[in-house]
N, C-alpha and C positions, 0 to 999 in steps of 0.2 A: 504494499500499500504506499502510495506517495502522499506526503503532506508537505506542501510548499516545495522546497528544493530537496527535502530529505526523504529517504525511503525508510519506512517503518516495517520491521519484520512482522510476519504473520505468526507470531509465537504466542506463548502464554506467559504471564507474569504472575507467580504465586497462584496458579490455577485459573487466572482470569484471562480470557482471550484478549490479546493486545488490540485487535481491531475494535472490540467493544469499548475499551478504555479510550482509544483514539477518537471514537465518535463523540463521547460526551466532553472530552477535552477540547475537541475542535469547536463544539458549540460554545463552551465557556470562552474560548479564545475570541470567537466572533462577537460574543456579547461584550467582552472587555474592550475589544477594538472599537466598539461603538459608544464607549463611555468616555467621559471627560478625562483629560490628562490628570494623572495623580490617582486614578482608581486603583491601580495595582499596589501603590504604596499604602493607600487606605486599607486595602484588603490585607496586606502584610501586617499592618498594625493590629487590625481586628483579629487576625489569627494568632498574633503573638509570634510571628515568624519574620524572617528577613525577606527582602524583595526578590532575592534569587530563588527562594522556595516558591514564591508565587509564580515567578517566571517558569519554573519547572512544572508545577501542577497545571499551568495553563497552556503548556506547549504539547500538542499532540505528538510531536516527534520523540518525546520522552515517555515511555510506556508506564512510568510509575503511576499507579492509581491514586486518586485523591482520597485521603482518609475520610471515612464516613463522618467522623466528628466535625469535619470542616464544612460539610455540605450546607447546613443551615446558614452559617455565617456568609458563605460565598453567595448564596441566593439573596440574602438580605443586602449585603454591601454592593453587589453588582447590579442590583435593581433589575432583575429578570422580569420580562413581561409575563403575563399569565401563561401565554402559549409557550414561551421559551422555558419557563419553569416546568411545565408539564413535560415538555420534550426532554429537558435535561434529567428530570427525575426518572422518566421512563428509560432513558439510555443508561442512567446510573444503575437502576434496578436490573436491567438486562445484563450489564457487566458484572454486577455483584448480587446475584439472586438470593444469596444467603445472608446478606448484610442486614443487621438490625436497623440500618438506615432506611430501608425501603418502606415508604409510607409513614415514617416516624413523624415528620414535621406536620403532616396533616392531622395527626391524632394527638399531638403533644398538648398537654394542658398548659395554658398560659393565662396570666391575668394581667390586667392593666392597672396602673396607678397614675394619678395626676400629680405632677410636680410643678410647683410654682418656681420659676427662675426669673431673674431680672431681664428686662428687655435691654439689650446692649446698644440699641439705637442704630443698628447696622444689620441689614438682612444677611449678609455674608457671615458676620461674626455670630449672629443668632443661629444660623445653620450649623456653624462649626461647633458651638456650644451644644446644640441638640445632638449632633453626631458624636461628640465626645461622651456625652452622658449615655447615649445608646450603646456605644462601644464598651463603656465601663460596666454597664449592666450585663452585657453579653459575657464579658470577662468574668465577672463575679459568678454568673450562672454556670459557666464552665467549671469553676473552682468548686462550687457546692454540689454540682450534679454527681450522683453516685456513679462510680466506675462500673460499666456493664460487665467488666471481666472480674470484678471483685465479688466473690460469692458470700462474703460476710454481710452484705446488705440485702441478700435475697429475702423475699417475703415468705 
C-alpha cells in the first residue's frame, strides 16, 4: 500500500493488520491537515506527549497503532465532524475489534458543571482560557480513571 511517497507493508503489527491501522491514521491525518496551525501541538499537550509522538500517530506511513486511551482526546481536540467521527471510530473498531475502546465514548457516563470564570475582554484569550480548563479536566480525568488492566478495582 502506498501512502504519499512511502510504501507501507501489508503486514500485521501486534496482531493488527497494518492496512486497517493505515486507514484510520490516514483519516486522522486528513482531519488534522484541515485544522488551524498549532492543532498538532495542542493535541500533544492534551495527550501529555511531545509533538513527535503526535506526528507518529498521525502518519499512516508508521504502522504503530494509536493507543485506545488517546482516542477520546484526539476526537475532542481535532474537532471531528459527526461523519468523520463515525468513520474514524468504525475504522478504529475494525482495526482493533477486541479493544475496550470500541463504542466506549458513546456509552461513557459524563456530567457537566458550570464554572464561572472572568471575562478577559478578548475573544482569543477567553478561548485559550476555556481550552486550558478543558485540557486540565481531561488530564485530571485520566489520572483518576481506574486502570482497565488493574484487577484490584474490579467490581
